[in-house]
SELUM-167539 format. One line per field, with one value per residue: residue number from 1; x negated, y negated, z negated of N, C-alpha, C in turn. Coordinates in steps of 0.2 Angstrom, whole numbers. Each point is the difference from the previous one (the first is absolute). Example, Ala and Ser with C-alpha at 12.3 -4.5 7.8 and 13.67 -1.06 7.14 Angstrom:
% residues 2
num <- c(1,2) .
n_xx <- c(-66,2) .
n_yy <- c(28,-5) .
n_zz <- c(-39,4) .
ca_xx <- c(4,-4) .
ca_yy <- c(-6,-6) .
ca_zz <- c(0,-1) .
c_xx <- c(-4,4) .
c_yy <- c(-6,-5) .
c_zz <- c(0,-3) .
END
This chain:
% residues 252
num <- c(1,2,3,4,5,6,7,8,9,10,11,12,13,14,15,16,17,18,19,20,21,22,23,24,25,26,27,28,29,30,31,32,33,34,35,36,37,38,39,40,41,42,43,44,45,46,47,48,49,50,51,52,53,54,55,56,57,58,59,60,61,62,63,64,65,66,67,68,69,70,71,72,73,74,75,76,77,78,79,80,81,82,83,84,85,86,87,88,89,90,91,92,93,94,95,96,97,98,99,100,101,102,103,104,105,106,107,108,109,110,111,112,113,114,115,116,117,118,119,120,121,122,123,124,125,126,127,128,129,130,131,132,133,134,135,136,137,138,139,140,141,142,143,144,145,146,147,148,149,150,151,152,153,154,155,156,157,158,159,160,161,162,163,164,165,166,167,168,169,170,171,172,173,174,175,176,177,178,179,180,181,182,183,184,185,186,187,188,189,190,191,192,193,194,195,196,197,198,199,200,201,202,203,204,205,206,207,208,209,210,211,212,213,214,215,216,217,218,219,220,221,222,223,224,225,226,227,228,229,230,231,232,233,234,235,236,237,238,239,240,241,242,243,244,245,246,247,248,249,250,251,252) .
n_xx <- c(-365,0,6,-1,-5,4,5,-3,-2,6,3,-4,1,7,-1,-3,5,5,-4,-1,7,2,-5,2,7,-2,-3,4,4,-6,3,-3,-1,0,-3,-6,3,2,-2,6,-5,1,-2,-6,-3,-5,1,-4,-2,-3,-5,-2,4,3,0,-5,5,-3,4,-2,-5,6,-3,4,5,2,0,-2,6,1,5,-3,4,6,-2,-3,4,-5,-7,-2,-6,-1,-3,-2,-2,-4,-2,-6,5,1,-1,6,1,5,2,5,5,2,6,5,1,-6,-1,-6,0,-5,1,-5,-1,-6,-2,-4,-3,-3,-1,-2,-3,-2,4,-6,3,3,6,2,3,5,3,4,0,2,2,1,-3,2,-4,6,2,6,-1,-2,5,4,-4,0,-1,5,-3,1,1,-2,1,7,2,5,4,-6,-2,-6,-3,-5,-4,-5,5,5,4,5,6,3,4,2,0,-5,-2,-6,-5,-5,-4,-3,-5,-4,-4,-6,-1,-3,6,-3,3,7,2,6,0,1,-2,-3,-3,-5,-6,-3,-5,-4,-4,-3,-3,7,2,5,4,6,3,6,2,3,3,0,-3,-4,1,-7,-2,-6,2,-3,-6,2,-3,6,2,4,3,2,6,0,4,-3,-5,-3,-1,-6,1,-6,-3,-6,-4,5,1,4,4,1,5,0,5,3) .
n_yy <- c(-830,2,1,-6,-3,3,-2,-6,0,1,-4,-5,2,0,-5,-2,3,-2,-5,1,2,-5,-4,2,0,-7,-1,2,-3,-3,-5,-3,-6,0,-4,3,6,-2,6,4,4,6,3,3,7,1,6,1,5,2,4,-1,0,-6,0,-4,-5,-1,-5,0,4,1,2,6,-2,4,6,4,2,-4,-3,-3,-3,-2,3,-6,0,4,-1,5,-2,6,-1,7,-2,5,0,-1,-3,2,-6,-2,-2,-4,-2,-1,2,-6,4,-4,1,1,6,-3,6,0,7,-1,-5,2,-1,1,5,-6,2,5,5,3,5,3,4,6,-1,2,-6,5,-4,1,-6,3,-6,5,-5,4,0,-3,5,-2,-3,6,2,-5,1,3,-7,1,-2,5,-3,4,-6,-2,-7,-1,1,2,-1,2,-4,3,-4,-1,-4,4,-3,4,-3,5,-5,5,-4,-3,7,-2,-1,0,-4,4,3,-4,5,-3,1,6,1,3,-2,2,-2,2,-6,4,-7,2,-4,5,-2,6,-3,3,-4,3,-4,0,0,-1,-5,1,-6,3,-3,-2,-2,-5,4,5,1,-1,6,-2,7,2,-1,7,3,1,6,3,-6,-1,0,-1,4,-2,1,4,6,-2,6,1,1,0,1,4,-6,2,-5,-3,-4,-3,-1,4) .
n_zz <- c(-594,-7,1,3,-5,-5,3,0,-7,-2,5,-3,-6,1,3,-5,-5,4,0,-7,-1,5,-3,-6,1,2,-6,-4,4,-1,-2,5,-2,7,-4,2,1,-6,-3,0,-4,1,-5,0,1,-4,2,-5,3,-5,3,-6,-5,-1,7,-1,0,6,-1,7,-1,-2,-6,2,-4,5,-2,4,1,5,-2,5,-4,3,5,2,5,0,2,-3,-2,1,-6,0,-6,-1,-6,4,4,6,2,0,7,0,6,-4,4,-3,0,2,-6,0,-1,0,2,-5,1,5,-4,2,-6,5,-3,-2,-7,4,-3,5,-2,0,4,-3,1,6,0,-2,3,-5,-3,5,1,4,3,5,5,2,3,0,-6,-2,3,-3,-5,5,1,-5,-6,-4,-6,-5,-4,1,-1,-5,5,-1,6,-3,5,2,2,4,3,-1,-4,1,-1,0,0,-3,-6,1,1,-3,5,-4,2,-3,4,3,1,0,-6,-1,0,-5,-6,0,-6,-2,-3,-5,-1,5,-4,0,4,-2,2,4,0,5,-4,1,-6,3,-3,4,-2,0,-5,5,-5,3,-4,2,-6,1,-3,-1,0,5,-1,-1,5,1,-2,3,2,-7,-2,-7,-3,-5,4,-6,3,3,4,0,6,-3,5,2,-3,-5,1,-5,3,-6,2,-5) .
ca_xx <- c(-7,-4,3,-1,-7,0,2,-6,-6,3,0,-7,-3,3,-2,-7,0,1,-6,-6,2,-1,-7,-2,3,-3,-7,1,2,-5,0,-5,0,-6,1,-4,4,7,4,1,-1,0,-6,-1,-4,-4,-1,-7,-1,-7,-3,3,4,-3,-5,1,2,-2,5,-2,-6,1,2,7,1,2,-4,4,5,3,4,-1,6,0,-5,3,-2,-7,-5,-3,-6,1,-6,1,-6,-1,-7,-4,3,0,6,5,2,4,4,7,5,7,6,5,5,-3,-6,-5,-1,-6,0,-4,-7,-4,-6,-5,-6,-5,-7,1,-5,2,-2,-1,4,-3,2,5,7,5,6,5,6,1,7,-2,4,-4,1,4,-4,1,-5,-7,0,0,-6,-5,-7,-2,0,5,-2,3,6,2,4,7,2,-6,-5,-6,-4,-6,-5,-7,-1,6,5,6,5,7,5,6,6,0,-1,-5,-7,-4,-8,-2,-7,-3,-7,-5,-4,4,4,-1,5,5,5,4,0,7,5,3,-1,-7,-3,-7,-4,-7,-2,-8,-3,4,6,5,7,3,7,4,5,-4,2,-6,-6,0,-5,-4,-5,-6,-1,-7,-4,-5,4,3,4,5,3,6,2,5,7,1,-3,-4,-7,-1,-5,-4,-6,-5,-6,1,3,7,0,6,-1,6,2,5) .
ca_yy <- c(0,5,6,0,2,7,4,0,5,7,2,1,6,5,0,2,7,3,-1,4,7,1,0,7,6,-1,2,8,4,0,-5,-5,-6,-2,-7,-3,1,-2,6,5,6,6,2,7,3,6,5,3,6,3,5,0,-6,-6,-4,-8,-3,-7,-3,-6,-1,-1,6,0,2,7,5,5,-2,-6,-3,-7,-3,-8,-2,-4,4,-2,5,0,4,5,4,4,2,5,1,6,3,-4,-4,1,-7,-1,-6,2,-5,1,-2,-2,5,6,2,4,6,3,5,6,-2,4,-3,6,-2,-3,3,7,4,7,5,6,6,6,3,-4,0,2,-4,5,-3,-4,0,0,-3,1,-4,4,3,-5,-6,2,1,-6,-3,6,-2,-2,5,-1,4,7,-1,-6,-2,-1,-5,-3,5,-3,3,-5,2,-2,-7,-3,4,-3,3,0,0,4,-4,-6,2,-4,1,-6,1,-1,-3,1,-1,1,6,6,3,7,3,-5,4,-4,0,3,-5,-2,-7,-1,6,1,2,0,-4,-1,2,-3,3,-5,1,-6,1,1,-6,-5,-7,-5,4,6,0,6,0,5,4,2,-3,5,5,6,4,5,-3,3,-4,4,-2,-6,-6,-3,2,2,5,0,3,-4,3,7,0,-3,-6,-3,-7,-2,-7,-3) .
ca_zz <- c(4,-2,2,7,1,-1,6,6,-2,1,7,2,-3,3,7,-1,-1,6,5,-2,1,7,2,-2,5,7,0,-2,6,5,5,-1,4,3,1,6,6,-2,2,-6,3,-5,-2,1,-6,2,-5,0,-5,2,-4,-6,-2,-3,4,0,6,2,5,3,-4,-7,-4,-2,-7,-1,4,3,6,-1,5,0,3,2,4,6,6,3,-1,-6,-1,-6,-2,-6,-3,-6,-2,2,5,6,0,6,2,6,0,1,2,-4,4,-4,-3,2,-5,3,-4,1,-5,1,-1,-4,-1,-1,-3,4,-2,-2,3,2,-4,3,-2,2,7,4,-3,3,-2,-1,-1,6,3,7,6,5,6,5,6,6,-1,2,7,2,-2,1,0,-7,-5,-5,-7,-1,-3,1,-5,1,5,4,4,2,5,1,5,-2,-2,-2,-4,1,-4,3,-6,2,-1,4,7,3,-2,-2,0,-7,1,6,-2,6,-2,0,-5,0,-3,-3,-4,-4,-7,-2,-1,7,1,2,4,-1,6,1,6,0,-7,-6,-3,-1,-1,3,-1,6,1,4,-1,0,2,-5,-5,1,-5,1,-6,0,6,3,3,-3,5,-3,-6,-2,-6,-4,0,-4,4,-4,2,6,0,6,0,2,0,-2,-7,-1,-5,-2,-1,-4,3,-4) .
c_xx <- c(-4,3,-1,-7,-1,2,-5,-5,2,-1,-8,-3,3,-3,-8,-1,2,-5,-5,2,0,-7,-3,2,-3,-7,0,2,-5,0,-5,1,-7,1,-3,4,8,4,0,-2,0,-7,0,-4,-5,-1,-6,-1,-7,-1,-8,4,-4,-5,2,2,-2,4,-3,-6,2,2,7,0,1,-4,5,2,4,5,-1,6,-1,-6,3,-2,-6,-4,-3,-6,1,-7,2,-6,0,-7,-3,3,0,7,4,2,4,3,7,5,6,5,5,5,-3,-6,-5,-3,-7,-1,-4,-8,-3,-7,-6,-6,-6,-7,1,-5,2,-3,0,4,-3,2,5,6,5,7,6,7,2,8,-1,5,-5,1,4,-4,2,-4,-7,-1,0,-6,-6,-7,-3,-1,5,-2,4,7,2,4,7,1,-5,-4,-6,-4,-6,-5,-7,0,7,4,7,5,7,5,7,6,1,-1,-4,-7,-4,-7,-2,-7,-3,-8,-5,-3,5,4,0,6,5,5,4,-1,7,6,3,-1,-7,-2,-7,-4,-7,-2,-8,-2,4,6,5,7,3,8,4,4,-4,3,-6,-6,-1,-7,-4,-6,-5,-2,-7,-4,-5,5,3,5,5,4,7,2,5,7,2,-3,-5,-8,0,-6,-4,-6,-6,-7,1,3,7,0,8,-1,7,2,6,-1) .
c_yy <- c(6,7,1,3,7,4,0,4,7,3,0,6,6,1,3,7,4,0,5,7,2,1,7,5,0,4,8,3,0,-6,-6,-6,-2,-8,-3,2,-1,6,4,7,5,3,8,2,5,5,4,6,3,6,-1,-6,-5,-3,-7,-2,-7,-2,-7,-3,-2,6,-1,2,7,5,5,6,-6,-3,-8,-4,-8,-2,-3,4,-3,6,0,5,4,4,4,3,4,1,6,3,-5,-4,0,-7,0,-7,2,-5,1,-4,-2,6,7,2,4,5,2,5,6,-2,5,-4,5,-3,-2,3,7,4,7,5,7,6,6,3,-5,-1,2,-2,5,-4,-4,0,-1,-3,1,-4,4,2,-5,-6,2,0,-7,-4,5,-2,-3,6,-1,3,6,-1,-7,-2,-1,-6,-3,5,-4,4,-4,3,-2,-7,-4,5,-3,4,-1,0,3,-4,-6,2,-4,2,-6,2,-2,-3,2,-2,1,7,6,2,8,4,-5,5,-5,0,2,-5,-1,-7,-2,6,-1,3,-1,-4,-2,3,-3,4,-6,2,-7,1,0,-7,-5,-7,-4,4,6,-1,7,0,5,3,3,-2,5,6,6,4,4,-4,3,-5,5,-3,-6,-6,-3,1,1,5,0,5,-4,4,7,1,-3,-5,-2,-8,-2,-7,-3,0) .
c_zz <- c(-2,2,8,2,-2,6,6,-2,1,7,3,-2,4,8,0,-1,6,5,-2,1,7,2,-2,4,7,0,-1,7,5,5,-2,5,2,1,6,6,-1,2,-7,3,-6,-1,1,-6,3,-6,1,-5,2,-5,-1,-1,-4,3,0,7,1,5,2,-5,-8,-3,-3,-7,-2,4,4,-4,-2,6,-1,4,1,4,6,6,4,-1,-7,0,-7,-1,-6,-2,-6,-1,3,6,6,-1,6,1,6,0,2,2,-5,4,-5,-2,2,-5,5,-5,2,-6,1,-1,-5,-1,-2,-4,4,-1,-2,3,1,-5,3,-3,3,7,3,-3,4,-2,0,-1,6,2,7,5,6,6,5,6,6,-1,2,8,4,-1,0,0,-7,-4,-6,-6,0,-3,1,-6,2,5,4,3,2,5,2,6,-3,-3,-2,-5,1,-5,3,-6,3,-1,5,8,4,-3,-1,0,-7,0,6,-1,6,-2,0,-6,0,-3,-3,-4,-3,-8,-2,-1,7,2,2,4,-2,6,-1,6,0,-7,-5,-1,-1,-1,2,-1,7,1,4,-1,-1,3,-4,-4,1,-5,2,-6,-1,7,3,3,-4,5,-4,-6,-1,-6,-4,1,-3,4,-4,2,8,0,7,0,2,-1,-3,-7,0,-5,-1,-2,-3,3,-4,-7) .
END
């Protein structure tokens, strides 16, 4: 009888061990059981990268344990609200879709300074460190009613009129409306990252992201009129003219 009990205990322990191993492998492989729907589904992930690094991540209103850059694994397929925070900088926020066995990649986020004052400089800034991408002549002819910046960015062409800014993606071969305004857009240039556009509208200096996932984050940098905007090669400073004087605004 004792030997028989030992055999029973052995097989119970063996079966339990197998079940635990299976459950762990099931979890590691990204599978989840939805008991409400009685379905087995696979998980997805979100990759977040920011400039500067070490931004706090708020996932569905809960502070995540790690900072950027970060890969958040084992997410059930659904929508997630993501907020990225960094001291003294504008925050970034989007609602992202997570799909089974796929990674949603967000790697062009720049968190710009929220509190910064312009510094007067002696003369107009002349940018020299330019990697020049120009607007194709054929494109200018096709969109002859629009204005173009002096320099474009890699794989993207920006064009604008008094009330709209558009971007043509050469890889996707498609155009998208970045912003439409009731007030007049006076100038628009690329940030060197190629992920943001700097523009002047009415009495505001603004910067807006190109990525249209969910919606575009836009930030008001100055609330008074400026002209002749330019940005340095590192994207750290915006230069402009105001009241016959030249100024520099540090944004990174």
